[in-house]
N, C-alpha and C positions, 0 to 999 in steps of 0.2 A: 808834111814832107812831100817831095816829088816822087811818090811811089809809082806813079803812072807816067809813061812817056807822053809828052805833049802831042796833040793831034797833028801838029805841023812837023813833027819829027819823023824821020824815016824809021822803018822797023815795025814790029808787032806791038800791040798794046799790051804790055805786061810789066810786072814789077821790074824796075831798073836799078841794078846794083851800082850802076855808073852814076846814078843821081841820088846820093844820100840826102838825109834831111838837111 
């Protein structure tokens, strides 16, 4: 799943509820 924000995306590197499996 996309549990981690992509390095190219803004914001901190943390679990993202906005990007479910």
